[in-house]
KOLKOL-249024 format. One record per residue (C-alpha): x, y, z. Coordinates in Angstrom, 1 decimal, always signed. Each point is the difference from the previous one (the first is absolute). Layout:
N
+--------+--------+--------+
!     xx !     yy !     zz !
+--------+--------+--------+
!      X !      Y !      Z !
...
+--------+--------+--------+
//
This chain:
540
+--------+--------+--------+
!     xx !     yy !     zz !
+--------+--------+--------+
!  +83.4 !  +48.1 ! +200.4 !
!   +0.4 !   -0.8 !   +3.6 !
!   -3.1 !   +2.1 !   +0.8 !
!   -2.0 !   -2.0 !   -2.6 !
!   +1.1 !   -3.3 !   +1.4 !
!   -1.0 !   +1.2 !   +3.5 !
!   -3.5 !   +0.9 !   -1.2 !
!   -0.4 !   -3.4 !   -1.7 !
!   +1.2 !   -1.8 !   +3.2 !
!   -2.3 !   +2.1 !   +2.1 !
!   -2.9 !   -0.7 !   -2.3 !
!   +0.7 !   -3.8 !   +0.1 !
!   +0.3 !   +0.2 !   +3.8 !
!   -3.3 !   +1.9 !   +0.2 !
!   -1.7 !   -2.4 !   -2.3 !
!   +1.3 !   -2.9 !   +2.0 !
!   -1.4 !   +1.4 !   +3.2 !
!   -3.3 !   +0.8 !   -1.7 !
!   -0.3 !   -3.5 !   -1.5 !
!   +0.7 !   -1.5 !   +3.4 !
!   -2.6 !   +2.3 !   +1.6 !
!   -2.6 !   -1.2 !   -2.6 !
!   +1.0 !   -3.6 !   +0.4 !
!   -0.5 !   +0.1 !   +3.8 !
!   -3.2 !   +2.1 !   +0.1 !
!   -3.0 !   -0.8 !   -2.2 !
!   -2.0 !   +3.0 !   +0.9 !
!   +2.9 !   +2.4 !   -0.6 !
!   +0.6 !   -1.5 !   -3.5 !
!   -3.7 !   -0.2 !   -0.8 !
!   -0.9 !   +3.6 !   +0.9 !
!   +3.2 !   +1.6 !   -1.4 !
!   +0.6 !   -1.9 !   -3.2 !
!   -3.1 !   -2.0 !   -1.1 !
!   -2.4 !   +1.8 !   -2.3 !
!   -3.6 !   -0.9 !   -0.9 !
!   -2.6 !   +1.4 !   -2.3 !
!   -2.9 !   +1.3 !   +2.1 !
!   -3.7 !   -0.1 !   -0.7 !
!   +0.3 !   +3.3 !   -1.9 !
!   +2.8 !   -1.2 !   -2.2 !
!   +2.8 !   +1.9 !   +1.8 !
!   +3.4 !   -1.5 !   +0.8 !
!   +0.4 !   +0.2 !   +3.8 !
!   +2.1 !   -1.5 !   +2.8 !
!   -1.4 !   -3.0 !   +1.7 !
!   -0.8 !   +1.4 !   +3.4 !
!   -1.6 !   -2.8 !   +2.0 !
!   -3.6 !   +0.6 !   +1.0 !
!   -1.3 !   -1.5 !   +3.3 !
!   -1.4 !   -3.2 !   -1.6 !
!   +3.3 !   -0.5 !   -1.9 !
!   +2.1 !   +0.7 !   +3.1 !
!   -2.1 !   -2.5 !   +2.0 !
!   +0.4 !   -2.6 !   -2.7 !
!   +3.8 !   +0.3 !   -0.1 !
!   +0.1 !   -0.3 !   +3.8 !
!   -2.1 !   -3.2 !   -0.1 !
!   +2.2 !   -1.5 !   -2.7 !
!   +3.2 !   +0.8 !   +2.0 !
!   -1.6 !   -1.7 !   +3.0 !
!   -1.2 !   -3.1 !   -1.9 !
!   +1.1 !   -0.8 !   -3.6 !
!   -2.9 !   -2.3 !   -0.7 !
!   -3.0 !   +2.3 !   -0.5 !
!   -3.6 !   -0.3 !   -1.2 !
!   -1.3 !   +3.5 !   -0.7 !
!   -3.6 !   +0.8 !   -0.4 !
!   -0.6 !   +3.6 !   -1.0 !
!   -2.1 !   +2.7 !   -1.5 !
!   +0.6 !   +1.1 !   -3.5 !
!   +2.6 !   +2.6 !   -0.9 !
!   +1.9 !   +0.3 !   +3.3 !
!   +3.4 !   -0.4 !   -1.8 !
!   +0.7 !   -3.4 !   +1.5 !
!   +1.2 !   -1.5 !   -3.3 !
!   +2.3 !   +3.0 !   -0.5 !
!   +1.6 !   -0.2 !   +3.5 !
!   +0.4 !   -3.8 !   -0.3 !
!   +1.8 !   +0.6 !   -3.3 !
!   +2.1 !   +2.7 !   +1.6 !
!   +1.1 !   -2.3 !   +2.8 !
!   +0.8 !   -2.9 !   -2.3 !
!   +1.8 !   +2.3 !   -2.4 !
!   +2.1 !   +1.3 !   +2.9 !
!   +0.9 !   -3.5 !   +1.1 !
!   +0.9 !   -1.2 !   -3.5 !
!   +2.0 !   +3.1 !   -1.0 !
!   +2.3 !   -0.1 !   +3.0 !
!   +0.3 !   -3.8 !   +0.5 !
!   +2.0 !   -2.3 !   -2.2 !
!   -1.9 !   -2.9 !   -1.5 !
!   -3.3 !   +1.2 !   +1.6 !
!   -2.8 !   -1.4 !   -2.2 !
!   -3.5 !   +1.6 !   +0.0 !
!   -3.1 !   -1.5 !   -1.6 !
!   -3.2 !   +2.0 !   -0.4 !
!   -3.1 !   -2.0 !   -1.2 !
!   -3.2 !   +1.8 !   -1.1 !
!   -3.3 !   -1.2 !   -1.2 !
!   -0.1 !   +1.5 !   -3.6 !
!   +2.5 !   +1.0 !   -2.6 !
!   -1.1 !   +3.7 !   +0.3 !
!   +0.7 !   -0.2 !   +3.8 !
!   +3.5 !   -1.5 !   -0.8 !
!   +0.7 !   +3.0 !   -2.3 !
!   -1.2 !   +2.5 !   +2.6 !
!   +2.1 !   -1.5 !   +2.8 !
!   +3.1 !   -0.4 !   -2.1 !
!   -0.3 !   +3.6 !   -1.0 !
!   +0.3 !   +1.0 !   +3.7 !
!   +3.3 !   -1.8 !   +0.2 !
!   +1.2 !   +1.5 !   -3.3 !
!   -0.8 !   +3.5 !   +1.2 !
!   +1.8 !   -0.6 !   +3.3 !
!   +3.1 !   -1.0 !   -1.9 !
!   -0.2 !   +2.6 !   -2.8 !
!   -0.4 !   +2.9 !   +2.3 !
!   +2.8 !   -0.8 !   +2.4 !
!   +3.1 !   +2.3 !   +0.0 !
!   +2.9 !   -1.4 !   -2.0 !
!   +2.0 !   -1.1 !   +3.0 !
!   -2.9 !   -2.3 !   +1.1 !
!   -0.9 !   -1.2 !   -3.4 !
!   +2.0 !   -3.2 !   +0.2 !
!   +1.0 !   -1.7 !   -3.2 !
!   -2.4 !   -2.6 !   -1.3 !
!   +1.0 !   -3.2 !   -1.8 !
!   -3.4 !   -0.5 !   -1.7 !
!   -3.4 !   +1.6 !   -0.3 !
!   -3.2 !   -1.1 !   -1.7 !
!   -3.7 !   +0.8 !   +0.0 !
!   -0.4 !   -1.7 !   +3.4 !
!   +3.5 !   -0.4 !   +1.5 !
!   +2.9 !   +2.0 !   +1.3 !
!   +3.3 !   -1.7 !   +0.8 !
!   +2.8 !   +2.0 !   +1.8 !
!   +3.7 !   -0.6 !   -0.4 !
!   +0.2 !   -1.6 !   +3.5 !
!   -2.6 !   -2.6 !   -0.8 !
!   -3.0 !   +1.8 !   +1.6 !
!   -3.1 !   -0.8 !   -2.1 !
!   -3.5 !   +1.4 !   -0.2 !
!   -2.6 !   -2.0 !   -2.0 !
!   -3.7 !   +0.7 !   -0.5 !
!   -2.3 !   -2.7 !   -1.3 !
!   -3.7 !   -1.1 !   -0.1 !
!   -1.3 !   -2.6 !   +2.4 !
!   -0.6 !   -2.4 !   -2.9 !
!   +3.5 !   +0.5 !   -1.5 !
!   +2.6 !   -2.7 !   +0.2 !
!   +2.9 !   +2.5 !   -0.4 !
!   +0.5 !   +0.3 !   +3.7 !
!   +0.1 !   -3.7 !   +0.7 !
!   +3.3 !   -1.8 !   +0.4 !
!   +1.8 !   +2.9 !   +1.7 !
!   +0.5 !   +0.9 !   +3.7 !
!   -1.1 !   +3.4 !   +1.3 !
!   +0.8 !   +1.9 !   +3.3 !
!   -2.9 !   +2.4 !   -0.5 !
!   -3.5 !   -0.9 !   -1.2 !
!   -2.9 !   +2.4 !   -0.5 !
!   -3.3 !   -1.5 !   -1.0 !
!   -2.2 !   +2.9 !   -1.1 !
!   -3.9 !   -0.1 !   +0.1 !
!   +0.0 !   -3.7 !   +0.8 !
!   -3.7 !   +0.0 !   +0.7 !
!   -0.5 !   +0.4 !   -3.8 !
!   +2.2 !   -2.8 !   -1.0 !
!   -1.5 !   -3.0 !   -1.8 !
!   +0.7 !   -3.2 !   +1.9 !
!   +1.7 !   +2.0 !   +2.7 !
!   +1.0 !   -3.0 !   +2.3 !
!   +1.8 !   -1.8 !   -2.8 !
!   +1.8 !   +3.1 !   -1.3 !
!   +1.2 !   +1.0 !   +3.4 !
!   +1.1 !   -3.5 !   +0.9 !
!   +2.2 !   +0.0 !   -3.1 !
!   +1.4 !   +3.4 !   +0.6 !
!   +0.9 !   -0.8 !   +3.6 !
!   +2.1 !   -2.8 !   -1.3 !
!   +2.3 !   +2.6 !   -1.4 !
!   +0.6 !   +1.7 !   +3.4 !
!   +3.4 !   -0.2 !   +1.6 !
!   +0.3 !   -1.0 !   +3.7 !
!   -0.1 !   +3.6 !   +1.2 !
!   -2.2 !   +1.6 !   -2.5 !
!   -2.2 !   +3.1 !   +0.4 !
!   -3.5 !   -1.1 !   -1.2 !
!   -2.8 !   +2.6 !   -0.3 !
!   -3.5 !   -0.8 !   -1.2 !
!   -1.9 !   +3.2 !   -0.6 !
!   -3.6 !   +0.6 !   -1.3 !
!   -3.3 !   +1.7 !   +0.2 !
!   -3.0 !   -2.2 !   +0.8 !
!   -1.7 !   -2.0 !   -2.7 !
!   -3.0 !   -1.7 !   +1.6 !
!   +0.1 !   -3.0 !   +2.3 !
!   +2.5 !   -2.2 !   -1.9 !
!   +3.2 !   -1.8 !   +0.6 !
!   +1.8 !   +3.1 !   +1.1 !
!   -2.6 !   +0.5 !   +2.7 !
!   +0.8 !   -3.5 !   +1.3 !
!   +3.7 !   +0.9 !   +0.1 !
!   -0.7 !   +3.3 !   +1.7 !
!   -2.1 !   -1.8 !   +2.6 !
!   +2.5 !   -2.8 !   +0.7 !
!   +1.6 !   +0.7 !   +3.4 !
!   +2.6 !   -2.7 !   -0.5 !
!   +1.4 !   +0.9 !   -3.5 !
!   +3.3 !   +1.4 !   +1.3 !
!   -0.6 !   +3.5 !   -1.5 !
!   -0.4 !   +3.3 !   +1.8 !
!   -3.3 !   +1.7 !   -0.9 !
!   +0.0 !   +3.8 !   -0.7 !
!   -3.1 !   +1.9 !   -0.9 !
!   +0.1 !   +3.5 !   -1.5 !
!   -3.2 !   +2.1 !   +0.1 !
!   -0.9 !   +2.8 !   -2.4 !
!   -0.1 !   +2.2 !   +3.1 !
!   +3.8 !   -0.4 !   +0.3 !
!   +0.4 !   +2.2 !   -3.1 !
!   +0.1 !   +3.7 !   +1.0 !
!   -0.9 !   +1.1 !   -3.5 !
!   -3.4 !   -1.7 !   +0.2 !
!   -1.8 !   +3.0 !   +1.2 !
!   -2.1 !   +2.8 !   -1.6 !
!   -0.4 !   +3.4 !   +1.6 !
!   -3.3 !   +0.7 !   -1.6 !
!   -3.0 !   -2.1 !   -0.8 !
!   -0.5 !   -0.7 !   -3.7 !
!   -2.3 !   -3.0 !   +0.4 !
!   -2.7 !   -0.3 !   +2.6 !
!   +0.7 !   -3.1 !   +2.2 !
!   -2.7 !   -2.6 !   +0.0 !
!   -1.6 !   -1.1 !   +3.3 !
!   +1.9 !   -3.3 !   -0.4 !
!   +3.3 !   +1.8 !   -0.3 !
!   -0.8 !   +2.3 !   +3.0 !
!   -0.6 !   -3.1 !   +2.1 !
!   +3.3 !   -1.5 !   -1.3 !
!   +1.8 !   +3.2 !   +1.0 !
!   -1.5 !   -0.1 !   +3.4 !
!   +0.9 !   -3.7 !   +0.5 !
!   +3.6 !   +0.6 !   -1.0 !
!   +0.5 !   +3.4 !   +1.5 !
!   +0.8 !   +1.8 !   -3.2 !
!   +0.7 !   +3.7 !   +0.0 !
!   -2.2 !   +2.4 !   -2.0 !
!   +2.7 !   +0.3 !   -2.7 !
!   +0.3 !   -3.8 !   -0.3 !
!   -3.7 !   -0.3 !   -0.3 !
!   +0.0 !   +2.6 !   -2.9 !
!   +2.8 !   -2.0 !   -1.7 !
!   -1.9 !   -3.3 !   +0.4 !
!   -3.1 !   +1.6 !   -1.5 !
!   +2.0 !   +1.2 !   -3.0 !
!   +1.8 !   -3.3 !   -0.4 !
!   -3.2 !   -2.1 !   +0.3 !
!   -1.6 !   +2.2 !   -2.7 !
!   +2.8 !   +0.4 !   -2.5 !
!   +2.4 !   -3.0 !   +0.4 !
!   -2.6 !   -2.6 !   +1.1 !
!   -3.0 !   +1.1 !   -2.1 !
!   -2.0 !   +0.1 !   +3.3 !
!   +0.5 !   -3.7 !   +0.4 !
!   +0.2 !   -0.5 !   +3.8 !
!   +1.6 !   -3.5 !   -0.2 !
!   +2.7 !   +1.3 !   -2.4 !
!   +0.8 !   +2.8 !   +2.4 !
!   +0.3 !   -2.3 !   +3.0 !
!   +2.3 !   -2.4 !   -2.0 !
!   +2.2 !   +2.5 !   -1.7 !
!   +0.4 !   +2.4 !   +2.9 !
!   +0.1 !   -2.4 !   +2.9 !
!   -0.4 !   +1.5 !   +3.4 !
!   +0.3 !   -3.3 !   +2.0 !
!   +1.1 !   -3.6 !   -0.9 !
!   -3.5 !   -1.4 !   +0.2 !
!   -2.5 !   +2.1 !   -2.0 !
!   +2.3 !   +0.2 !   -3.0 !
!   -0.3 !   -3.8 !   -0.5 !
!   -3.6 !   -0.4 !   +1.0 !
!   -1.3 !   +2.8 !   -2.2 !
!   +2.0 !   -0.9 !   -3.0 !
!   -1.8 !   -3.4 !   -0.1 !
!   -3.7 !   +0.0 !   +0.1 !
!   -0.7 !   -1.7 !   +3.4 !
!   -3.1 !   -2.1 !   +0.6 !
!   -0.2 !   +0.7 !   +3.7 !
!   -0.8 !   +3.6 !   +1.0 !
!   +2.2 !   -0.1 !   +3.1 !
!   +3.8 !   +0.0 !   +0.0 !
!   +2.3 !   -1.3 !   +2.7 !
!   +3.4 !   +1.8 !   +0.1 !
!   +3.0 !   -1.9 !   +1.2 !
!   -1.7 !   -3.4 !   -0.2 !
!   +2.6 !   -2.9 !   -0.1 !
!   -0.2 !   -3.5 !   -1.5 !
!   +1.1 !   -2.9 !   +2.2 !
!   -1.2 !   -3.5 !   -0.5 !
!   -0.9 !   -2.5 !   +2.8 !
!   -2.6 !   +0.0 !   +2.7 !
!   -1.4 !   +2.9 !   +2.1 !
!   -2.5 !   -0.1 !   +2.8 !
!   -1.9 !   +3.1 !   +1.1 !
!   -2.3 !   -1.2 !   +2.8 !
!   -1.0 !   -2.9 !   +2.2 !
!   -2.9 !   -2.5 !   -0.4 !
!   -3.2 !   +0.9 !   +1.7 !
!   -2.7 !   -2.7 !   +0.1 !
!   -2.7 !   +2.6 !   -0.1 !
!   +1.1 !   +1.4 !   -3.3 !
!   -0.5 !   -1.0 !   -3.6 !
!   +2.9 !   -0.6 !   -2.3 !
!   +0.4 !   -0.7 !   -3.7 !
!   +3.1 !   -0.9 !   -2.0 !
!   +0.6 !   +0.6 !   -3.7 !
!   +2.5 !   -2.3 !   -1.7 !
!   +1.8 !   +0.7 !   -3.3 !
!   +2.2 !   -2.9 !   -1.2 !
!   +3.0 !   +0.0 !   -2.4 !
!   +2.1 !   -2.7 !   -1.5 !
!   +2.9 !   +0.3 !   +2.4 !
!   +2.5 !   +1.0 !   -2.7 !
!   +3.1 !   +1.7 !   +1.5 !
!   -0.5 !   +2.9 !   -2.5 !
!   -3.8 !   +0.0 !   -0.3 !
!   -2.9 !   +1.3 !   +2.0 !
!   -0.4 !   -0.3 !   +3.7 !
!   -2.6 !   -2.1 !   +1.8 !
!   -1.8 !   +2.2 !   +2.5 !
!   -2.7 !   +0.0 !   +2.6 !
!   -1.7 !   +2.8 !   +2.0 !
!   -2.0 !   -0.6 !   +3.1 !
!   -2.6 !   +2.8 !   +0.9 !
!   -1.9 !   +0.6 !   +3.1 !
!   -3.5 !   +0.8 !   -1.4 !
!   -2.0 !   +0.1 !   +3.2 !
!   -0.9 !   +3.6 !   -0.8 !
!   -0.3 !   +0.4 !   -3.8 !
!   +0.6 !   +3.8 !   +0.3 !
!   +3.2 !   -0.6 !   +1.9 !
!   +1.8 !   -2.9 !   -1.6 !
!   +3.4 !   -0.7 !   +1.4 !
!   +2.9 !   -2.1 !   -1.4 !
!   +0.9 !   -2.9 !   +2.4 !
!   +2.8 !   -1.5 !   -2.0 !
!   +1.6 !   -0.1 !   -3.5 !
!   +2.3 !   -2.5 !   -1.7 !
!   +2.0 !   +0.4 !   -3.2 !
!   +2.6 !   -2.5 !   -1.2 !
!   +1.1 !   -2.0 !   -3.0 !
!   -0.9 !   -3.5 !   +1.1 !
!   -1.3 !   -3.2 !   -1.6 !
!   -3.8 !   -0.5 !   +0.0 !
!   +0.4 !   -3.1 !   +2.2 !
!   +1.9 !   +1.9 !   +2.6 !
!   -2.3 !   +3.0 !   -0.3 !
!   -3.0 !   -2.3 !   +0.7 !
!   +1.4 !   -1.0 !   +3.4 !
!   +0.8 !   +3.6 !   +0.8 !
!   -3.5 !   +1.2 !   -0.8 !
!   -1.5 !   -2.8 !   +2.1 !
!   +2.2 !   +1.0 !   +3.0 !
!   -1.3 !   +3.6 !   -0.4 !
!   -3.6 !   -1.2 !   -0.3 !
!   +0.3 !   -1.9 !   +3.3 !
!   +1.6 !   +3.0 !   +1.7 !
!   -2.9 !   +2.4 !   -0.9 !
!   -2.9 !   -2.4 !   -0.5 !
!   -0.7 !   +1.9 !   -3.1 !
!   -2.0 !   -0.3 !   -3.2 !
!   +2.5 !   -0.8 !   -2.8 !
!   -0.6 !   +1.6 !   -3.5 !
!   +2.4 !   -1.7 !   -2.5 !
!   +0.4 !   +1.2 !   -3.5 !
!   -1.1 !   -3.1 !   -1.9 !
!   +2.0 !   +0.7 !   -3.2 !
!   +2.9 !   -2.4 !   -0.9 !
!   +2.1 !   -0.7 !   +3.0 !
!   -2.8 !   +1.1 !   +2.4 !
!   -1.9 !   -3.2 !   -0.8 !
!   +2.7 !   -2.1 !   +1.6 !
!   -0.1 !   +2.2 !   +3.1 !
!   -3.8 !   -0.5 !   +0.3 !
!   +0.4 !   -3.8 !   -0.3 !
!   +2.8 !   -0.1 !   +2.5 !
!   -1.9 !   +2.1 !   +2.5 !
!   -3.0 !   -2.3 !   -0.3 !
!   +2.3 !   -3.0 !   +0.6 !
!   +1.5 !   +1.7 !   +3.1 !
!   -3.5 !   +0.6 !   +1.5 !
!   -0.7 !   +3.6 !   -0.8 !
!   -3.7 !   +0.5 !   +0.5 !
!   -0.4 !   +3.7 !   -0.7 !
!   +0.9 !   +0.3 !   -3.7 !
!   -1.7 !   +2.8 !   -1.9 !
!   -2.7 !   -1.4 !   -2.3 !
!   -2.6 !   +1.2 !   -2.5 !
!   -3.1 !   -1.7 !   -1.2 !
!   -0.7 !   +0.0 !   -3.7 !
!   -3.3 !   -0.9 !   -1.6 !
!   +0.2 !   -2.2 !   -3.1 !
!   -3.0 !   +1.0 !   -2.2 !
!   +0.2 !   -3.2 !   -2.1 !
!   -0.1 !   -2.5 !   +2.9 !
!   -1.8 !   +2.4 !   +2.3 !
!   +2.4 !   -0.9 !   +2.8 !
!   +2.2 !   +2.0 !   +2.3 !
!   +3.7 !   -0.7 !   +0.1 !
!   +2.4 !   +1.1 !   +2.7 !
!   +3.3 !   +1.5 !   -1.2 !
!   +2.9 !   +0.4 !   +2.3 !
!   +2.4 !   +3.0 !   -0.4 !
!   -0.3 !   +3.2 !   -1.9 !
!   +0.7 !   -0.1 !   -3.7 !
!   +1.8 !   +3.2 !   -1.3 !
!   -0.8 !   +0.8 !   -3.6 !
!   -0.7 !   +2.9 !   -2.3 !
!   -3.4 !   +0.4 !   +1.7 !
!   +0.8 !   -0.5 !   +3.6 !
!   +3.4 !   +1.6 !   +0.3 !
!   -1.4 !   +3.6 !   -0.3 !
!   -2.6 !   -0.9 !   +2.7 !
!   +2.8 !   -1.2 !   +2.3 !
!   +2.1 !   +3.1 !   -0.6 !
!   -2.9 !   +2.4 !   +0.2 !
!   -0.9 !   -1.3 !   +3.4 !
!   +3.5 !   +0.5 !   +1.3 !
!   +0.0 !   +3.5 !   -1.5 !
!   -3.4 !   +0.6 !   +1.8 !
!   +1.3 !   -1.1 !   +3.4 !
!   +3.2 !   +2.1 !   -0.5 !
!   -1.8 !   +3.2 !   -1.0 !
!   -2.6 !   -0.4 !   +2.7 !
!   +2.7 !   -0.4 !   +2.6 !
!   -1.6 !   -3.3 !   +1.0 !
!   +3.3 !   -1.9 !   -0.4 !
!   +3.1 !   +1.0 !   +2.0 !
!   +3.1 !   -0.7 !   -2.2 !
!   +2.7 !   -0.7 !   +2.5 !
!   +2.0 !   -2.5 !   -2.1 !
!   +3.0 !   +1.7 !   -1.7 !
!   +0.2 !   -2.6 !   -2.8 !
!   -3.7 !   +0.5 !   -0.8 !
!   +0.6 !   +3.8 !   -0.1 !
!   +3.0 !   -0.6 !   -2.3 !
!   -2.0 !   -2.1 !   -2.4 !
!   -2.8 !   +2.5 !   +0.0 !
!   +2.4 !   +2.8 !   -0.9 !
!   +1.1 !   -2.1 !   -3.1 !
!   -3.5 !   -1.1 !   -1.2 !
!   -0.9 !   +2.0 !   -3.1 !
!   -2.1 !   +0.1 !   -3.1 !
!   +2.0 !   -1.6 !   -2.8 !
!   +0.1 !   +1.2 !   -3.7 !
!   -3.3 !   -1.8 !   -0.6 !
!   -1.7 !   +1.6 !   +3.0 !
!   +0.0 !   -3.2 !   +2.1 !
!   +0.9 !   +0.3 !   +3.7 !
!   +3.2 !   -2.0 !   +0.5 !
!   +3.4 !   +0.1 !   +1.7 !
!   +2.6 !   +2.1 !   -1.6 !
!   +2.9 !   -1.8 !   -1.8 !
!   +2.3 !   -1.7 !   +2.4 !
!   -2.5 !   +0.3 !   +2.9 !
!   -2.5 !   -2.4 !   +1.5 !
!   -3.7 !   +0.1 !   +1.1 !
!   -0.2 !   -3.2 !   +2.1 !
!   -0.9 !   +1.6 !   +3.3 !
!   -2.5 !   +2.3 !   -1.8 !
!   -1.8 !   -3.0 !   -1.4 !
!   +0.1 !   -1.8 !   +3.3 !
!   -1.5 !   +2.9 !   +1.9 !
!   -2.7 !   +0.4 !   -2.7 !
!   -0.8 !   -3.7 !   +0.3 !
!   -0.3 !   +0.4 !   +3.8 !
!   -2.5 !   +2.8 !   -0.4 !
!   -2.1 !   -2.3 !   -2.2 !
!   -0.5 !   -2.3 !   +2.9 !
!   -1.3 !   +2.5 !   +2.6 !
!   -3.6 !   -1.0 !   -0.2 !
!   +0.7 !   -3.7 !   +0.3 !
!   +2.5 !   +0.5 !   +2.8 !
!   -2.7 !   +2.0 !   +2.0 !
!   -2.6 !   -2.7 !   -0.5 !
!   +2.4 !   -2.8 !   +1.0 !
!   +1.1 !   +1.7 !   +3.1 !
!   -3.6 !   +0.8 !   +1.0 !
!   -0.9 !   -3.7 !   -0.3 !
!   +2.8 !   -1.1 !   +2.3 !
!   -1.0 !   -1.0 !   +3.5 !
!   +0.7 !   +2.8 !   +2.4 !
!   -0.9 !   +0.2 !   +3.7 !
!   -2.5 !   +2.7 !   +0.5 !
!   +0.9 !   +2.6 !   +2.7 !
!   -1.4 !   -1.0 !   +3.3 !
!   +0.8 !   +3.3 !   +1.8 !
!   +1.2 !   +3.5 !   -0.5 !
!   +3.7 !   -1.0 !   +0.2 !
!   -0.3 !   -2.6 !   -2.8 !
!   -2.0 !   +2.5 !   -2.1 !
!   +2.7 !   +2.7 !   +0.4 !
!   +2.7 !   -2.6 !   -0.8 !
!   -1.7 !   -0.8 !   -3.3 !
!   -0.6 !   +3.7 !   -0.9 !
!   +3.6 !   +1.0 !   +0.8 !
!   +1.3 !   -3.0 !   -2.0 !
!   -2.1 !   +0.7 !   -3.1 !
!   -0.2 !   +3.8 !   +0.1 !
!   -3.8 !   -0.3 !   -0.4 !
!   -2.9 !   +0.4 !   +2.3 !
!   -2.2 !   -3.0 !   +0.9 !
!   -2.8 !   +1.5 !   -2.0 !
!   +2.2 !   +0.3 !   -3.0 !
!   +1.2 !   -3.6 !   +0.4 !
!   -3.5 !   -1.3 !   +0.1 !
!   -1.0 !   +2.1 !   -3.0 !
!   +3.0 !   -1.5 !   -1.9 !
!   -1.2 !   -3.5 !   +0.9 !
!   +2.8 !   -0.9 !   +2.4 !
!   -2.6 !   -1.4 !   +2.4 !
!   -3.1 !   -1.9 !   -1.0 !
!   -2.4 !   +2.0 !   +2.3 !
!   -0.1 !   +3.2 !   +2.0 !
!   +1.9 !   -0.5 !   +3.3 !
!   -2.3 !   +0.3 !   +2.9 !
!   +1.5 !   +0.6 !   +3.4 !
!   -2.0 !   +1.8 !   +2.8 !
!   +3.3 !   +1.1 !   +1.5 !
!   +0.9 !   +1.9 !   -3.1 !
!   -1.5 !   +3.4 !   -0.8 !
!   +0.3 !   +0.7 !   -3.7 !
!   +1.3 !   +3.4 !   -0.8 !
!   -0.4 !   +1.3 !   -3.6 !
!   +3.3 !   +0.4 !   -1.9 !
!   +1.6 !   +3.4 !   +0.7 !
!   -2.1 !   +0.8 !   +3.1 !
!   +1.3 !   +0.0 !   +3.5 !
+--------+--------+--------+
//
């Protein structure tokens, strides 16, 4: 009898030490006691893979995480394991998992159920209640799984929140805002997803001031994503992709097989589902209008200047006007140096929510600074900008002449009217300059808006939901004014060069030879100076 009691006491002591070891060390508990069902249907221990170990390390450093990842890296499983560990060993710890569909809710809750059901008896703490989507332990710890649209999770407070596949949620900002109201003061909050086009999640991921730590997990972080032998011949596109990203031969073979079988040879699907960097997975999952992409572009409103005024150069400003609503579109302008139409440079950009009256004054200030042609979009609020600029004394407004067949008279129209017929022309010209490398995009906010400018469901080029295209339109408008700007600058009175020094000064300032300037009409006649020996361009 004494021997039996000793064994019982020893076992209790042993269990107590083991429980304490599990409580104090997540990785020890996870790899020794948590079980999962692997891809082949086998029950195995949850041994953390590199991507999972990296994710846990990031969560422990910063409990507010936004995780962008490739598919099937086990991120949802390891997040579930971490939250299960916290809830199992902590009294009154409350965990909420929110998924985008009912099927996803069932799959995630099944992970938690398997964790609990396959624990050894001494760790299988007594539960007070259990249902199809909730586990409640005797010490008050709770795990609840719900859909993003469900009201079941509202009204409670949670110390751990996991929002799964948030890029696929309907009305993501509203749902997340409501869920965040349930967070306690020291909550762990994890937003985790694969990419789903350039949508509201893209805006959240790109926000540098959101308070979350960003963690990206590439498919190349998964050691199982290799093939020893080639089953599918890689395409030229895939070989270039492998070269760009430094893939091994085995990873290339895996990518070729995955592209063919899992992605039905759809390149955009492959880039989205099996993300290799945090840019192409977004851009490729929405059909972009602009062929070029700009990684790491950031959005900041306000004014940016990229050069200094030069009296020998031609400038044009495109102006896109909004209502000034605090939550609406931005008013924007873009000033271009169009002296050389094959090397157009951005001189300044402006982007701000401001009333049309205030914006008029700001546009006029910029006009005086650059002595530029001003191309105002004449739709709605733009009409007031045109009228105000005329009142202020702006003499270089963009204009078109229209012939009235009935009256047989010509009418001068100020501004550029954007409609179903002219909008494609405006965008195509911007695309042409971009593809021809004739326009140097140095403005980060313009890059950002170009990244989010896509074809919508009806095939119309437009900004993605939650994004804006104000600077895109302003830049396109400026390009429409190139010809008028060149003519206006050529008619301005300029002192002709009287000697070699003045000639060199003009050529250095404009970046063009005197012969080219004359050809472009910058001077009314050929400059004749016996002291100047003309040298053909490119000769020495």
